[in-house]
C-alpha positions in Angstrom: 15.4 -36.8 -17.4 11.8 -37.8 -18.3 9.5 -35.8 -15.9 6.5 -38.1 -16.6 4.2 -35.1 -17.2 2.6 -36.3 -20.4 -1.2 -35.7 -20.1 -1.0 -34.5 -16.5 -3.0 -31.3 -15.8 -1.2 -28.4 -14.2 -3.0 -25.4 -12.8 -0.7 -22.3 -12.7 -1.9 -19.0 -11.2 -0.6 -15.5 -12.1 0.7 -17.0 -15.3 0.5 -14.1 -17.8 4.1 -13.1 -17.3 7.2 -13.7 -15.2 7.7 -16.8 -13.1 4.1 -18.0 -13.6 4.3 -17.9 -17.3 7.7 -19.6 -17.3 6.2 -22.5 -15.2 3.1 -22.8 -17.5 5.4 -22.9 -20.6 7.7 -25.6 -19.2 4.8 -27.8 -18.1 3.4 -27.5 -21.7 6.8 -28.3 -23.1 6.9 -31.5 -21.0 3.5 -32.6 -22.4 1.2 -31.5 -19.7 -2.2 -29.9 -20.2 -2.1 -26.4 -18.7 -4.8 -24.2 -17.1 -3.5 -20.7 -16.4 -5.0 -17.6 -14.9 -4.2 -14.0 -14.3 -6.1 -10.7 -13.9 -4.6 -9.0 -16.9 -5.6 -8.9 -20.5 -2.2 -10.3 -21.4 -3.3 -13.7 -20.2 -4.8 -14.9 -23.5 -1.8 -13.6 -25.5 0.5 -15.6 -23.2 -1.7 -18.7 -23.5 -1.7 -18.5 -27.3 2.1 -18.1 -27.4 2.4 -21.3 -25.3 -0.1 -23.2 -27.5 1.8 -22.1 -30.7 5.2 -23.0 -29.3 4.3 -26.4 -27.7 1.1 -27.6 -29.3 -0.3 -28.2 -25.8 -3.9 -27.9 -24.6 -4.0 -24.6 -22.7 -6.9 -23.1 -20.9 -6.8 -19.4 -20.0 -9.2 -18.1 -17.3 -9.2 -14.5 -16.2 -9.2 -14.6 -12.4 -8.1 -12.7 -9.4 -6.6 -15.0 -6.7 -7.6 -12.7 -3.9 -11.3 -13.4 -4.7 -12.8 -16.7 -3.6 -15.4 -16.6 -6.3 -12.8 -16.2 -9.0 -10.8 -19.1 -7.6 -13.9 -21.3 -7.5 -14.7 -20.4 -11.1 -11.1 -21.1 -12.2 -11.0 -24.6 -10.6 -14.5 -25.4 -11.9 -13.4 -24.4 -15.5 -10.3 -26.5 -15.2 -12.2 -29.5 -14.1 -14.8 -29.0 -16.8 -12.1 -28.7 -19.5 -9.7 -31.4 -18.4 -11.5 -33.5 -15.8 -8.6 -33.5 -13.3 -6.0 -31.4 -11.6 -2.7 -33.2 -11.0 -0.5 -30.2 -10.1 -1.3 -26.9 -8.4 1.2 -24.1 -8.7 0.4 -21.4 -6.2 1.9 -18.2 -7.5 1.0 -14.5 -7.2 2.7 -11.2 -7.5 4.6 -9.9 -4.5 3.2 -7.2 -2.2 4.6 -3.7 -2.5 8.0 -2.8 -1.2 8.6 -0.5 1.9 9.8 -0.3 5.4 7.6 -0.8 8.4 6.7 2.9 8.9 6.2 3.4 5.1 3.2 1.1 5.3 -0.2 1.1 7.0 -2.3 -1.6 8.6 -4.4 -1.5 5.4 -1.3 -2.4 3.4 -0.8 -5.4 5.6 -4.3 -6.6 5.2 -4.1 -6.3 1.4 -0.8 -8.1 1.4 -2.3 -10.9 3.5 -5.1 -11.4 1.0 -2.6 -11.5 -1.8 0.2 -13.6 -0.4 -1.2 -15.8 2.3 -5.0 -16.0 1.7 -4.6 -16.7 -2.0 -2.6 -19.8 -1.1 -5.2 -20.8 1.5 -8.1 -20.4 -0.8 -6.5 -22.2 -3.7 -5.7 -25.2 -1.5 -9.2 -25.3 -0.2 -10.5 -25.3 -3.8 -8.1 -28.0 -5.1 -7.2 -30.3 -2.2 -10.6 -32.0 -1.9 -10.3 -33.0 -5.6 -6.8 -34.3 -5.1 -8.0 -36.3 -2.0 -10.7 -37.9 -4.1 -8.1 -39.1 -6.6 -5.5 -40.0 -3.9 -2.8 -38.1 -5.6 -1.5 -34.7 -6.4 1.4 -32.2 -6.2 1.3 -28.7 -4.8 4.1 -26.2 -5.2 4.1 -22.6 -4.0 6.4 -20.0 -5.4 7.7 -17.8 -2.5 11.2 -16.2 -2.1 14.6 -16.8 -0.7 13.6 -14.2 1.9 12.1 -17.1 3.8 15.7 -17.9 4.8 17.1 -14.3 5.1 14.9 -11.2 5.0 15.4 -8.6 2.2 15.7 -4.9 3.1 12.6 -2.8 2.4 10.4 -5.9 1.8 8.8 -6.3 5.2 5.4 -7.4 3.8 7.0 -10.1 1.7 9.4 -11.2 4.3 6.7 -11.7 6.9 3.9 -13.2 4.9 5.9 -15.5 2.7 7.1 -17.2 6.0 3.4 -17.7 6.8 2.9 -19.5 3.5 5.9 -21.7 4.1 4.4 -22.6 7.5 1.1 -23.5 5.7 3.0 -25.7 3.2 5.0 -27.5 5.8 1.9 -28.2 7.8 0.0 -29.4 4.7 2.9 -31.6 3.9 2.5 -33.4 7.2 -1.3 -33.7 6.8 -1.5 -34.5 3.1 1.6 -36.6 2.5 0.0 -39.8 3.9 -2.9 -39.3 1.5 -0.8 -39.2 -1.6 -0.3 -35.4 -2.1 3.1 -34.0 -2.2 3.6 -30.3 -1.0 6.7 -28.2 -1.6 7.8 -24.7 -2.1 10.3 -23.1 -4.5 12.0 -20.0 -3.3 13.7 -17.9 -6.0 16.3 -15.2 -5.4 16.9 -12.7 -8.1 15.4 -13.9 -11.3 14.9 -11.1 -13.9 11.2 -10.6 -14.2 8.9 -7.6 -14.2 8.7 -7.9 -10.4 12.5 -7.6 -10.1 12.5 -4.7 -12.5 10.0 -3.0 -10.1 12.2 -3.7 -7.1 15.3 -2.5 -8.8 13.5 0.7 -9.8 12.4 1.3 -6.2 15.9 0.8 -5.0 17.3 3.1 -7.6 14.8 5.8 -6.7 16.0 5.6 -3.0 19.7 5.4 -3.7 20.2 7.7 -6.6 21.8 5.0 -8.6 20.6 3.6 -11.9 18.5 0.4 -12.2 21.5 -1.3 -13.8 23.8 -0.4 -10.9 21.3 -1.6 -8.4 21.0 -4.9 -10.3 24.8 -5.3 -10.3 24.9 -4.7 -6.5 22.5 -7.6 -6.1 24.5 -10.1 -8.2 27.6 -9.5 -6.1 26.0 -11.5 -3.3 25.2 -14.5 -5.6 28.1 -16.9 -5.9 27.2 -17.8 -9.4 27.6 -14.1 -10.2 24.3 -13.5 -12.0 20.5 -13.6 -11.7 18.6 -16.7 -12.6 16.6 -16.8 -15.8 12.9 -17.6 -16.2 13.8 -20.6 -18.3 15.9 -22.0 -15.5 13.1 -21.4 -13.1 10.5 -23.1 -15.3 12.7 -26.2 -15.5 13.2 -26.3 -11.7 9.6 -25.9 -10.8 8.4 -28.4 -13.4 10.8 -31.0 -12.0 9.8 -30.3 -8.4 6.1 -30.7 -9.2 6.5 -33.8 -11.4 6.5 -37.5 -10.6 10.3 -37.4 -11.2 10.6 -35.8 -7.8 8.3 -38.3 -6.2 10.2 -38.5 -2.8 10.7 -34.7 -2.5 8.1 -33.6 0.0 7.8 -30.8 2.6 10.8 -29.2 1.0 11.7 -25.5 0.5 13.9 -25.6 -2.6 16.1 -22.6 -2.9 16.4 -21.3 -6.4 19.1 -18.7 -5.7 22.5 -19.4 -7.2 23.9 -19.9 -3.8 22.8 -16.5 -2.5 21.3 -18.0 0.8 24.2 -18.2 3.2 22.3 -20.2 5.9 23.7 -23.7 6.4 20.2 -25.3 6.4 
């Protein structure tokens, strides 16, 4: 399928590794120009790898999506470099694991800035530009926990639902103005984040990381975790003109792990 992404501009946050990097790489493979950000020094290495593999124009901007000034600088640099933003991928690392009494109100506030307010601030920075052009596509990466909560991830379970509420509301508001808004909600996809979660579970259970990972996949009808390559293809399609009538949707990228009927 031709995704019609040639010369589109995709802005992908938290893209130095994991799901964000997979998204940036797939957009580049499909012919898009890519702006990518992250806090870590690994960002430029990831961007160079994507340039070498795909030949795409890639802009790397060190930025922390919990800081409004960094977001403004990121969007400004993208527009200065490419002149437009067709696609916004709202992505960030997940908040720390823990049960309710393991955490403090300060942990909740920090998680809110990371998970919810980064999405709010990115949309405030990019939506006016999309409205001027009368078109755009926004996709946020959340989690299959929006359908069924995951044990010991109360911060993520709570705040990702808030982001989905934001996206569904924006879909109603922005759809008539030419901007599509969706989310993609991965289950277990082997990334550094999942490695952290499996390590946390192993520390609490006394099992090995490998044993904890095996326990997870027993609940997945396909019998395995997803790959970052599969995720990249799914999010690139969802954000692309090839999915032009998919709007206000929460796409489950979970191998059938979600048992809810809807």
